[in-house]
ZATORDO-762365 format. One line per 4 residues: number of its first residue (from 0); their letters; for each residue x, y, z of N, C-alpha, C. Coordinates in steps of 0.1 Angstrom, whole numbers, plus 5000, padded with zeros to 4 digits. Layout:
N
NUM) A) X,Y,Z,X,Y,Z,X,Y,Z  ...
END
This chain:
385
0) XXXX) 5770,7416,5277,5773,7427,5286,5761,7429,5295  5762,7430,5308,5751,7432,5317,5744,7446,5314  5731,7446,5316,5723,7458,5315,5726,7467,5327  5723,7480,5325,5723,7489,5337,5711,7486,5345
4) XXXX) 5711,7490,5358,5699,7488,5366,5686,7493,5360  5687,7505,5354,5675,7511,5348,5671,7503,5336  5680,7499,5327,5677,7491,5316,5670,7478,5320  5676,7472,5331,5670,7460,5336,5656,7461,5340
8) XXXX) 5653,7472,5348,5639,7474,5353,5630,7477,5341  5634,7486,5332,5626,7490,5321,5622,7478,5312  5632,7469,5310,5629,7457,5302,5618,7449,5310  5620,7447,5323,5610,7439,5330,5596,7445,5330
12) XXXX) 5595,7458,5333,5582,7464,5334,5575,7465,5321  5583,7464,5310,5577,7463,5296,5575,7449,5291  5575,7440,5300,5572,7426,5297,5583,7420,5287  5595,7425,5289,5606,7419,5281,5615,7411,5291
16) XXXX) 5624,7403,5286,5632,7395,5295,5645,7403,5297  5649,7406,5309,5661,7413,5312,5673,7404,5313  5684,7409,5318,5695,7400,5320,5694,7392,5333  5689,7399,5343,5686,7392,5356,5674,7398,5362
20) XXXX) 5668,7392,5372,5657,7397,5380,5661,7409,5387  5654,7420,5386,5657,7433,5393,5654,7431,5408  5661,7439,5416,5659,7439,5430,5653,7453,5434  5643,7452,5443,5636,7465,5447,5636,7465,5462
24) XXXX) 5644,7473,5468,5645,7474,5483,5647,7489,5486  5640,7494,5495,5642,7508,5500,5636,7519,5493  5629,7517,5482,5623,7528,5475,5610,7533,5481  5605,7526,5491,5592,7531,5497,5591,7523,5510
28) XXXX) 5581,7526,5518,5579,7519,5531,5575,7504,5527  5568,7502,5517,5564,7489,5513,5575,7480,5509  5587,7486,5505,5598,7478,5501,5610,7481,5510  5608,7486,5522,5618,7492,5531,5623,7482,5541
32) XXXX) 5632,7487,5550,5638,7479,5561,5636,7487,5574  5630,7481,5584,5629,7487,5597,5642,7490,5603  5643,7501,5610,5656,7506,5615,5664,7496,5624  5658,7488,5633,5666,7478,5640,5673,7468,5631
36) XXXX) 5666,7463,5621,5673,7454,5612,5683,7461,5604  5680,7474,5600,5690,7481,5592,5703,7484,5600  5701,7487,5613,5713,7488,5622,5722,7476,5622  5715,7464,5623,5723,7452,5623,5729,7449,5610
40) XXXX) 5722,7453,5599,5728,7451,5586,5741,7460,5584  5740,7472,5588,5751,7481,5587,5763,7476,5596  5760,7471,5608,5770,7465,5616,5777,7453,5610  5769,7445,5604,5774,7433,5597,5783,7437,5586
44) XXXX) 5780,7448,5579,5788,7452,5567,5799,7462,5571  5800,7465,5585,5810,7474,5590,5809,7488,5583  5796,7492,5583,5793,7505,5577,5787,7514,5587  5793,7526,5589,5788,7536,5598,5782,7548,5591
48) XXXX) 5771,7553,5595,5765,7565,5590,5754,7569,5599  5750,7582,5600,5739,7587,5608,5726,7580,5604  5718,7578,5614,5705,7572,5611,5695,7582,5605  5689,7579,5593,5679,7587,5587,5667,7579,5584
52) XXXX) 5655,7585,5584,5643,7578,5582,5636,7582,5569  5629,7572,5564,5621,7575,5552,5611,7586,5554  5609,7595,5545,5600,7606,5546,5603,7615,5558  5615,7615,5563,5618,7623,5575,5608,7620,5586
56) XXXX) 5604,7607,5587,5593,7604,5596,5598,7592,5605  5606,7595,5616,5611,7585,5625,5600,7575,5630  5588,7581,5632,5577,7573,5638,5572,7562,5628  5575,7563,5616,5572,7553,5606,5581,7541,5609
60) XXXX) 5593,7544,5614,5603,7533,5618,5611,7527,5606  5609,7532,5594,5616,7526,5583,5628,7535,5579  5639,7528,5577,5652,7535,5574,5652,7540,5560  5659,7552,5559,5663,7557,5546,5677,7551,5543
64) XXXX) 5677,7542,5534,5689,7534,5532,5701,7543,5525  5713,7541,5530,5724,7548,5525,5729,7542,5512  5734,7550,5503,5738,7546,5490,5747,7534,5490  5758,7534,5498,5767,7522,5497,5760,7509,5501
68) XXXX) 5750,7510,5510,5742,7498,5513,5733,7494,5501  5727,7504,5495,5719,7501,5483,5727,7494,5472  5739,7498,5471,5748,7492,5461,5752,7478,5465  5755,7476,5478,5758,7463,5482,5747,7453,5480
72) XXXX) 5735,7458,5482,5723,7449,5481,5719,7448,5466  5726,7454,5457,5724,7454,5443,5710,7459,5439  5705,7469,5446,5692,7474,5443,5691,7482,5430  5681,7479,5422,5680,7485,5409,5671,7497,5408
76) XXXX) 5665,7501,5419,5655,7512,5419,5659,7522,5430  5657,7534,5427,5658,7545,5437,5645,7552,5438  5642,7556,5451,5629,7562,5454,5630,7577,5453  5619,7583,5448,5618,7598,5448,5606,7600,5457
80) XXXX) 5608,7608,5468,5598,7609,5479,5594,7623,5481  5581,7625,5485,5576,7638,5489,5579,7639,5504  5574,7650,5510,5576,7652,5525,5562,7657,5530  5561,7656,5543,5550,7663,5549,5552,7678,5549
84) XXXX) 5542,7686,5550,5544,7701,5550,5554,7705,5561  5562,7715,5558,5572,7720,5567,5567,7723,5581  5555,7729,5582,5550,7733,5595,5546,7720,5603  5542,7709,5596,5539,7697,5603,5552,7691,5608
88) XXXX) 5563,7691,5600,5575,7686,5605,5581,7694,5617  5580,7707,5616,5585,7715,5627,5576,7713,5640  5563,7712,5638,5555,7710,5650,5558,7697,5657  5560,7687,5649,5563,7674,5656,5577,7673,5661
92) XXXX) 5586,7680,5655,5600,7680,5660,5601,7687,5673  5592,7697,5676,5592,7705,5688,5582,7700,5698  5575,7688,5696,5566,7683,5706,5573,7677,5718  5566,7674,5728,5571,7667,5739,5577,7653,5735
96) XXXX) 5589,7649,5740,5595,7636,5736,5585,7625,5738  5584,7616,5728,5576,7604,5728,5561,7607,5729  5557,7619,5728,5542,7622,5727,5537,7619,5713  5524,7619,5712,5517,7615,5699,5522,7624,5688
100) XXXX) 5525,7617,5677,5528,7623,5664,5515,7625,5656  5512,7637,5652,5500,7639,5644,5504,7644,5631  5499,7637,5620,5503,7640,5607,5494,7651,5601  5496,7654,5588,5488,7665,5582,5474,7662,5580
104) XXXX) 5470,7649,5580,5456,7645,5579,5449,7646,5592  5456,7647,5603,5450,7647,5616,5451,7634,5624  5456,7624,5617,5457,7611,5624,5470,7610,5633  5469,7603,5644,5480,7603,5653,5486,7589,5656
108) XXXX) 5499,7588,5658,5505,7575,5662,5512,7577,5676  5511,7567,5684,5516,7567,5698,5527,7557,5699  5537,7560,5707,5549,7551,5709,5544,7539,5717  5547,7527,5711,5544,7514,5717,5556,7507,5723
112) XXXX) 5568,7512,5719,5580,7506,5724,5592,7512,5716  5604,7508,5719,5616,7513,5711,5614,7511,5696  5615,7522,5688,5614,7521,5674,5601,7516,5669  5590,7517,5677,5577,7511,5674,5566,7521,5678
116) XXXX) 5559,7526,5667,5548,7535,5669,5535,7528,5663  5524,7531,5669,5511,7525,5665,5500,7535,5663  5492,7534,5652,5481,7543,5650,5472,7543,5662  5469,7554,5667,5461,7555,5679,5450,7565,5679
120) XXXX) 5451,7575,5670,5441,7586,5670,5435,7587,5656  5421,7586,5656,5414,7586,5643,5403,7597,5644  5405,7608,5638,5397,7620,5642,5383,7619,5638  5379,7610,5629,5365,7609,5625,5359,7596,5629
124) XXXX) 5364,7590,5639,5360,7576,5643,5346,7576,5649  5341,7587,5654,5328,7586,5661,5317,7592,5652  5319,7594,5639,5308,7600,5631,5305,7592,5619  5293,7593,5614,5290,7589,5601,5281,7600,5594
128) XXXX) 5284,7612,5598,5277,7624,5593,5284,7630,5581  5278,7632,5570,5284,7638,5559,5287,7653,5562  5279,7659,5571,5281,7673,5575,5295,7674,5582  5299,7664,5590,5312,7664,5596,5323,7664,5586
132) XXXX) 5321,7657,5575,5331,7657,5565,5333,7671,5559  5322,7678,5558,5322,7692,5552,5329,7702,5561  5329,7700,5574,5335,7709,5583,5349,7705,5588  5354,7693,5585,5366,7688,5590,5378,7696,5584
136) XXXX) 5388,7699,5591,5400,7706,5586,5409,7697,5578  5406,7695,5566,5413,7686,5557,5427,7692,5554  5437,7683,5551,5451,7688,5548,5451,7697,5535  5461,7706,5536,5463,7715,5524,5473,7707,5515
140) XXXX) 5468,7702,5504,5476,7695,5495,5483,7704,5485  5480,7717,5486,5487,7727,5477,5499,7733,5484  5502,7729,5496,5514,7734,5503,5526,7731,5495  5534,7741,5491,5545,7738,5482,5556,7731,5488
144) XXXX) 5557,7731,5502,5569,7724,5508,5568,7709,5507  5556,7704,5503,5555,7690,5502,5564,7685,5490  5565,7693,5480,5572,7688,5468,5583,7697,5463  5587,7707,5471,5597,7717,5467,5610,7711,5463
148) XXXX) 5614,7700,5469,5627,7694,5466,5626,7683,5455  5614,7679,5451,5613,7667,5443,5620,7669,5429  5618,7680,5422,5623,7681,5409,5638,7680,5408  5645,7686,5418,5660,7686,5417,5665,7672,5420
152) XXXX) 5659,7665,5430,5663,7652,5433,5661,7642,5422  5649,7643,5416,5645,7634,5405,5654,7636,5393  5656,7649,5390,5663,7652,5378,5678,7648,5379  5684,7649,5391,5697,7644,5393,5699,7629,5391
156) XXXX) 5690,7622,5396,5690,7607,5395,5687,7604,5380  5678,7611,5374,5675,7608,5360,5687,7611,5351  5694,7621,5353,5706,7625,5345,5717,7615,5347  5718,7609,5359,5728,7599,5361,5725,7586,5354
160) XXXX) 5712,7584,5352,5707,7573,5343,5713,7559,5347  5715,7557,5360,5719,7544,5365,5708,7535,5369  5698,7541,5376,5688,7533,5383,5674,7537,5378  5664,7528,5378,5651,7531,5376,5646,7540,5388
164) XXXX) 5637,7549,5385,5631,7558,5395,5617,7555,5398  5614,7553,5411,5601,7551,5416,5596,7562,5424  5585,7569,5419,5579,7580,5427,5570,7574,5437  5572,7578,5450,5565,7572,5461,5559,7583,5470
168) XXXX) 5550,7591,5466,5544,7601,5475,5537,7594,5487  5539,7599,5499,5535,7593,5511,5521,7598,5515  5513,7590,5521,5500,7593,5526,5491,7597,5514  5492,7590,5503,5484,7593,5491,5476,7581,5486
172) XXXX) 5471,7574,5496,5463,7562,5493,5449,7564,5498  5439,7565,5490,5425,7569,5494,5419,7561,5505  5419,7547,5503,5412,7539,5513,5420,7539,5527  5433,7538,5526,5441,7539,5538,5439,7552,5546
176) XXXX) 5437,7563,5539,5435,7575,5546,5421,7575,5552  5411,7568,5545,5398,7567,5552,5399,7558,5564  5408,7547,5564,5410,7540,5576,5416,7549,5587  5425,7557,5583,5432,7566,5593,5421,7575,5599
180) XXXX) 5413,7581,5591,5403,7590,5596,5393,7583,5605  5389,7571,5602,5378,7564,5609,5382,7553,5619  5393,7547,5616,5397,7534,5622,5391,7523,5613  5399,7513,5610,5395,7503,5600,5381,7497,5603
184) XXXX) 5379,7492,5615,5367,7485,5618,5355,7495,5617  5356,7507,5621,5345,7517,5620,5342,7520,5605  5353,7521,5597,5351,7523,5583,5343,7512,5576  5346,7500,5579,5339,7489,5572,5325,7487,5578
188) XXXX) 5323,7490,5591,5310,7490,5597,5301,7501,5590  5307,7512,5587,5299,7523,5580,5297,7519,5565  5306,7512,5559,5303,7507,5546,5291,7499,5545  5288,7491,5555,5276,7483,5555,5263,7491,5560
192) XXXX) 5265,7500,5570,5254,7506,5576,5251,7520,5570  5262,7527,5566,5260,7541,5562,5268,7543,5549  5264,7536,5538,5272,7536,5526,5273,7550,5520  5263,7558,5521,5264,7572,5516,5275,7580,5522
196) XXXX) 5277,7578,5535,5288,7585,5542,5302,7580,5536  5303,7567,5535,5316,7561,5530,5319,7566,5516  5308,7567,5507,5311,7572,5494,5316,7586,5494  5310,7594,5503,5315,7608,5504,5329,7609,5510
200) XXXX) 5332,7600,5520,5345,7600,5526,5356,7596,5516  5353,7586,5508,5362,7582,5498,5364,7592,5486  5353,7599,5483,5354,7609,5473,5364,7620,5478  5363,7623,5491,5371,7634,5497,5386,7629,5498
204) XXXX) 5388,7617,5503,5402,7613,5504,5408,7611,5490  5400,7606,5481,5404,7604,5467,5408,7617,5460  5400,7627,5462,5403,7640,5456,5416,7646,5462  5418,7645,5475,5430,7651,5481,5442,7643,5476
208) XXXX) 5441,7630,5475,5452,7622,5470,5456,7626,5456  5446,7628,5448,5448,7632,5434,5455,7646,5434  5451,7655,5442,5457,7668,5442,5472,7667,5446  5475,7660,5456,5489,7658,5460,5497,7651,5449
212) XXXX) 5491,7640,5443,5498,7633,5432,5500,7642,5420  5490,7651,5417,5492,7660,5406,5504,7669,5408  5505,7675,5420,5517,7683,5422,5530,7675,5421  5530,7663,5427,5542,7655,5426,5546,7651,5412
216) XXXX) 5536,7648,5404,5539,7644,5390,5542,7656,5382  5537,7668,5385,5541,7680,5378,5556,7682,5380  5562,7678,5391,5576,7680,5394,5584,7669,5388  5580,7656,5387,5589,7646,5383,5582,7635,5374
220) XXXX) 5570,7637,5370,5563,7627,5361,5570,7625,5348  5578,7634,5343,5585,7632,5330,5598,7624,5332  5603,7622,5344,5616,7615,5346,5615,7602,5354  5604,7600,5360,5603,7587,5368,5598,7576,5359
224) XXXX) 5601,7564,5363,5597,7552,5355,5586,7544,5361  5584,7546,5374,5573,7539,5381,5567,7549,5391  5554,7548,5394,5548,7556,5404,5540,7546,5413  5542,7547,5426,5536,7538,5436,5524,7544,5442
228) XXXX) 5513,7536,5441,5501,7538,5449,5497,7525,5456  5486,7525,5463,5481,7513,5469,5471,7515,5480  5465,7505,5484,5455,7504,5495,5454,7490,5500  5456,7487,5512,5455,7474,5517,5441,7469,5518
232) XXXX) 5438,7458,5511,5425,7453,5509,5423,7439,5513  5434,7432,5516,5433,7417,5519,5438,7413,5533  5433,7401,5537,5438,7395,5549,5445,7382,5546  5448,7374,5556,5455,7362,5554,5447,7352,5545
236) XXXX) 5434,7352,5546,5427,7342,5539,5415,7347,5531  5414,7360,5530,5403,7366,5523,5405,7381,5521  5395,7387,5514,5395,7401,5513,5389,7408,5526  5392,7420,5528,5386,7427,5539,5371,7431,5536
240) XXXX) 5368,7432,5523,5355,7435,5519,5351,7426,5507  5338,7424,5505,5334,7416,5494,5338,7422,5480  5340,7413,5470,5342,7419,5457,5331,7429,5452  5319,7426,5456,5308,7435,5452,5310,7448,5459
244) XXXX) 5313,7448,5472,5315,7461,5479,5327,7469,5473  5338,7461,5469,5349,7468,5463,5345,7475,5450  5337,7467,5442,5334,7473,5429,5324,7484,5430  5315,7484,5440,5305,7494,5442,5311,7507,5448
248) XXXX) 5320,7506,5458,5325,7517,5466,5339,7522,5463  5348,7512,5461,5362,7515,5461,5367,7516,5447  5363,7507,5438,5369,7506,5425,5367,7519,5417  5356,7526,5418,5355,7539,5411,5365,7549,5415
252) XXXX) 5369,7549,5428,5379,7558,5433,5393,7554,5427  5396,7541,5428,5409,7536,5423,5410,7538,5408  5399,7535,5400,5400,7536,5386,5402,7551,5382  5395,7560,5389,5397,7574,5386,5412,7579,5389
256) XXXX) 5417,7573,5400,5431,7577,5404,5441,7572,5394  5440,7559,5390,5449,7554,5380,5448,7561,5367  5436,7564,5363,5434,7572,5350,5440,7586,5351  5439,7592,5362,5445,7605,5364,5460,7605,5364
260) XXXX) 5466,7594,5370,5480,7593,5370,5485,7591,5356  5479,7582,5349,5483,7579,5335,5481,7591,5326  5473,7601,5329,5472,7613,5321,5483,7622,5324  5491,7620,5335,5501,7629,5339,5515,7624,5336
264) XXXX) 5517,7611,5334,5530,7605,5333,5529,7592,5325  5540,7589,5319,5542,7576,5312,5547,7565,5321  5549,7568,5334,5554,7559,5343,5544,7547,5345  5549,7536,5348,5541,7524,5351,5535,7526,5365
268) XXXX) 5523,7521,5367,5516,7522,5380,5518,7509,5388  5524,7511,5399,5528,7501,5409,5518,7502,5420  5510,7491,5422,5499,7491,5432,5503,7481,5443  5503,7486,5455,5506,7478,5467,5493,7475,5475
272) XXXX) 5491,7462,5477,5480,7458,5485,5483,7444,5491  5482,7444,5505,5486,7431,5512,5474,7421,5511  5478,7409,5515,5468,7399,5518,5463,7391,5505  5453,7384,5507,5447,7376,5496,5438,7384,5488
276) XXXX) 5443,7390,5477,5435,7399,5468,5432,7392,5455  5434,7379,5454,5433,7371,5441,5420,7375,5434  5408,7376,5441,5396,7378,5433,5395,7392,5426  5404,7401,5431,5403,7415,5425,5414,7417,5414
280) XXXX) 5422,7407,5411,5432,7409,5401,5427,7413,5387  5416,7407,5383,5410,7412,5370,5406,7426,5370  5401,7431,5382,5397,7445,5383,5409,7454,5382  5420,7450,5389,5432,7458,5388,5437,7459,5374
284) XXXX) 5437,7448,5366,5441,7448,5352,5432,7457,5344  5419,7456,5346,5410,7465,5339,5412,7479,5341  5416,7483,5354,5419,7497,5357,5432,7502,5351  5441,7493,5347,5453,7498,5342,5465,7497,5351
288) XXXX) 5464,7489,5362,5475,7487,5371,5486,7479,5363  5498,7482,5364,5509,7476,5357,5517,7466,5366  5520,7470,5378,5528,7462,5387,5521,7459,5400  5521,7447,5404,5514,7443,5417,5524,7439,5427
292) XXXX) 5522,7445,5439,5531,7443,5451,5522,7441,5463  5525,7433,5473,5538,7426,5475,5537,7411,5472  5526,7406,5467,5525,7391,5464,5527,7384,5477  5517,7385,5486,5519,7379,5500,5516,7364,5499
296) XXXX) 5528,7357,5498,5527,7342,5495,5522,7334,5507  5520,7340,5518,5514,7333,5530,5499,7334,5530  5493,7342,5521,5479,7346,5522,5471,7339,5511  5463,7329,5515,5452,7323,5507,5457,7320,5493
300) XXXX) 5449,7324,5483,5452,7320,5469,5465,7327,5463  5469,7337,5470,5482,7344,5465,5494,7334,5467  5492,7324,5474,5503,7314,5476,5504,7305,5464  5494,7304,5455,5494,7296,5444,5501,7303,5432
304) XXXX) 5514,7303,5433,5522,7312,5424,5521,7307,5409  5521,7293,5407,5519,7289,5393,5506,7294,5387  5496,7294,5394,5483,7298,5389,5483,7314,5387  5489,7320,5396,5490,7335,5395,5498,7339,5383
308) XXXX) 5509,7332,5380,5517,7335,5368,5509,7331,5356  5502,7320,5356,5495,7315,5344,5484,7324,5340  5476,7328,5350,5464,7337,5347,5467,7351,5345  5477,7357,5352,5478,7371,5352,5492,7376,5348
312) XXXX) 5501,7367,5345,5515,7371,5342,5516,7378,5329  5507,7377,5320,5508,7385,5307,5504,7399,5309  5496,7402,5320,5491,7415,5322,5498,7423,5333  5503,7416,5343,5508,7422,5355,5523,7418,5357
316) XXXX) 5531,7428,5361,5544,7425,5366,5543,7422,5381  5550,7412,5386,5549,7409,5400,5561,7414,5407  5559,7420,5419,5570,7426,5427,5568,7422,5441  5578,7414,5447,5577,7410,5461,5579,7395,5462
320) XXXX) 5570,7389,5470,5569,7374,5471,5579,7367,5480  5589,7374,5485,5599,7368,5495,5593,7369,5509  5589,7358,5514,5580,7357,5526,5586,7363,5538  5579,7373,5544,5583,7379,5557,5575,7373,5569
324) XXXX) 5567,7363,5566,5559,7357,5577,5567,7346,5584  5574,7338,5576,5582,7327,5582,5596,7327,5577  5598,7328,5564,5611,7325,5558,5622,7335,5562  5619,7348,5560,5630,7358,5563,5632,7359,5578
328) XXXX) 5622,7360,5586,5625,7361,5601,5630,7349,5607  5625,7337,5603,5628,7325,5611,5636,7314,5603  5638,7316,5590,5645,7306,5582,5660,7309,5583  5668,7298,5580,5682,7300,5579,5686,7306,5566
332) XXXX) 5698,7312,5565,5702,7317,5552,5701,7307,5540  5703,7294,5543,5701,7284,5533,5686,7283,5529  5677,7284,5538,5663,7284,5535,5658,7296,5527  5664,7308,5531,5661,7320,5523,5666,7318,5509
336) XXXX) 5678,7313,5507,5683,7311,5494,5674,7301,5486  5669,7291,5492,5661,7281,5485,5647,7288,5481  5642,7296,5490,5629,7303,5487,5631,7313,5476  5642,7320,5475,5644,7329,5464,5645,7321,5451
340) XXXX) 5652,7310,5451,5652,7302,5439,5638,7297,5435  5630,7293,5444,5617,7288,5441,5608,7299,5435  5609,7311,5441,5601,7322,5436,5605,7326,5422  5618,7327,5420,5623,7331,5407,5620,7321,5396
344) XXXX) 5621,7308,5400,5617,7298,5390,5603,7298,5385  5594,7303,5394,5580,7304,5391,5576,7318,5385  5578,7328,5393,5573,7341,5389,5583,7348,5379  5595,7344,5379,5605,7350,5370,5606,7343,5356
348) XXXX) 5599,7332,5354,5600,7325,5341,5596,7335,5330  5605,7337,5320,5601,7345,5309,5601,7360,5312  5606,7364,5324,5606,7378,5328,5593,7381,5336  5591,7394,5339,5579,7398,5346,5579,7398,5361
352) XXXX) 5591,7397,5367,5592,7396,5381,5603,7405,5386  5600,7413,5397,5610,7420,5404,5611,7416,5419  5622,7412,5424,5623,7407,5437,5623,7417,5448  5614,7415,5458,5613,7423,5470,5607,7414,5481
356) XXXX) 5609,7418,5493,5602,7411,5504,5587,7414,5504  5580,7406,5511,5565,7409,5512,5564,7420,5523  5562,7432,5518,5562,7444,5525,5575,7447,5532  5575,7455,5542,5587,7460,5549,5595,7448,5556
360) XXXX) 5608,7448,5555,5616,7438,5562,5616,7443,5577  5609,7435,5585,5606,7439,5599,5618,7437,5608  5616,7441,5621,5626,7441,5631,5631,7427,5635  5624,7416,5631,5628,7403,5635,5636,7396,5625
364) XXXX) 5639,7402,5614,5647,7396,5603,5662,7397,5606  5669,7386,5606,5684,7387,5608,5690,7394,5596  5700,7402,5598,5707,7408,5587,5713,7398,5578  5718,7387,5583,5723,7376,5574,5713,7372,5564
368) XXXX) 5700,7372,5567,5690,7367,5558,5687,7378,5547  5689,7390,5550,5688,7401,5540,5699,7399,5530  5711,7396,5534,5722,7394,5524,5719,7381,5517  5714,7371,5524,5712,7358,5517,5701,7360,5506
372) XXXX) 5691,7368,5508,5681,7371,5498,5687,7377,5485  5694,7388,5487,5699,7395,5475,5711,7387,5468  5719,7380,5476,5730,7372,5470,5724,7360,5462  5713,7355,5467,5707,7344,5459,5702,7349,5445
376) XXXX) 5698,7361,5444,5695,7366,5431,5707,7366,5422  5718,7369,5427,5730,7369,5419,5733,7355,5414  5729,7345,5422,5732,7331,5419,5721,7325,5409  5708,7328,5412,5697,7322,5405,5689,7331,5396
380) XXXX) 5692,7344,5396,5683,7354,5389,5687,7358,5375  5698,7352,5370,5703,7356,5357,5695,7348,5346  5691,7354,5335,5684,7348,5324,5695,7343,5314  5692,7331,5308,5702,7326,5298,5701,7335,5285
384) X) 5713,7336,5279,5714,7344,5267,5718,7335,5255
END
């Protein structure tokens, strides 16, 4: 008899062999679908519904998937999301059309085209002064409107007991918030030239992320199964920073964050980081990270899936790996199907793998390829009994 979706995910994240490979789509931006592709998918499936966006944030561009679509895609996880403070949502709803969206951290995004917004304003980009950190108007993470809805939504899903629940508080990633404050190139320049400033900046963003996460987990930490955090640290062929710099400046923030989360919930920690982060995987395991996403198979050593499974499969659950660089946007449905089989044969051997795309399914992915991806799991993802 097949497992329920929740049973399937729980078996997988506990390093047991489920009945089939779980599917993770739509629970967060990192596993989401951009709105243009989602429109095409709904059209292909003859499904009509109003457009809704993840985190009530149209400028993110990621669709909030409708339940009938989630069911058709055989998704085994449902997301539990926070919101930006009510006054931030109201301010942006009433701004001039297509003008800059400014979030609660003070970072801004500007419209670059239809359904496409790009980070353009970084409020601390011109400073490396610790005094400026002390006077900056940091966001209020105690604002109750961020999490006022979370308990009821999480409890309802938990009582239904159909799907695994992934808590995905938004804008709660310490390094990425530092990127947003400074701009990525300025942040790394300061890491080399003004490390004391970077240490204080990361302490500040880390503390604020912990405060938000604490409130979020107070609401739902007892009923969720997975909690998502992350920080992008890799590029196509290397890390963005040296392993030494990571261990000196960033790892203490991440280790403290993971420890804090584990003190508040029994949920497994899902860590999202793009690019070739192979050299940091032992650090992630040491910190207590349970699930690694998105397994960017086009990036450096992360493409060596047999080695990845051999070295780290006993300690990490892998989530992702379906290529969004070439296969999903440019491959035929048959090529997508073959890639899903390849990934499952390697990462899914003996369990320990949840299927998802490598980050968000972008605007250039045909809807037919989304269906080919999930339907291939039905064909190739079942474990023998």
